[in-house]
Phi, psi and omega in degrees: 000292192252171173067095171285159181298344182304325187271355195311321182308011184320086146075009205231306189301327194290328190254355205343094176304332192298328178301297181296322185295330186269357186304136175080003180253163181260048182279176180303143176298341178291337176297311180294321179297317180297325182301330177261323183295334180304332183265355182220026182296341179295339181282336182201068183307322181299340179298337178300329180299314182291320180296317179298313180297319179297321179287328174299316179294321181297317180293324179297323182266333183209085183281061178271177187298310181301319180294318181292317179296318178296321178295320177298319181293312183290331176297317177299310183296319179297318178299323180284320192259323189254331182297141184246003179213159177302325181294318178294321179297312180301319180295320180293313180294325178293322176296319177296323178295318179297314180296318179296320180296321177293323178295319178297320179296325179287323186220080184299340181262008181269112184296326182290325176299315178296320183299310183287331172297314182293318181298312180294322178297315180294319181293321176301316180295320179297318181292323180290325182118144186304304186293333182273357183227020180300333181296343180275342186302315178301323179295313181297316180296321178296319179295320178300313178303315181297314181300314184289333173288319181288321182209086181293354179261006182277096188304318181302336178296326178285329174296316178300310181299316181300318180289326176298310182290335177283316187284322186284132177303148183304321182292345181252008177114000177286161183198102186293328178291322176292323176301315178301317180297320179296315180297319181293322178296316179298319179291334176292336178271322181221085185298338182264014178281089191292329177296322178294321180292323174297318177300317177300315180301320180295323178293324180292321177298316182296333179269005179076037181235064187294328181295315177295320179299317181298324178298317180294320181292323177294327176296323177297313182295329182271353185301131180251345180225065181294149178303319179233100182301325181293315177300316182299314183291317188268335188235303193287314179297312178299320181291321178299319179296317179296318181294320177299318177299321180292324177295314180298324181291000000 
């Protein structure tokens, strides 16, 4: 249902909260590793397998907030990068959704717990298919509202919102103009969030504004300091190039 891969750095990538959030705690060493590896996973994708397994063990022995949030995050990333079938992807996002939900229960005021719960829920729905996952839409929208109330400066939340409004058909609550506003708001907070800029370009294409879209896509290709270098290298730059080619075609 929701979330095109365009936003994927989704969100994610940009903040990794886990480093600062976990400071001073005795959480699993995999929490700290993920906080940096999230930005360079392109250098060693198989390492995600070990980090994921380590965080599963950490949650089993100590289901505290940093461990749960990190497991939700790595489950999402593993589903996007390492899963090789729809079934593996669905299982990974569902695991991330479960971990995120437990994190929210532990810390209802933690914006990141809500963010990763919402991201995994939306990604599971997108993978499952729009019509088969409409029942998740109210949950995702509610989570977006909650996140933005808790932390209106959290840029990945606007990437999530933009992709939800872009992906969902208009008759079911989608709104491409609102999606554009969400992406632009997020970029005002983090201009180098290249996944968000690709999302903005897609909304412009959908609105019949290819010249503006091409400008945004060229900015992605020229970016020298992306918020998430791994996302830029593996996802955003290739997608921007394909979209530019489609516009030219």
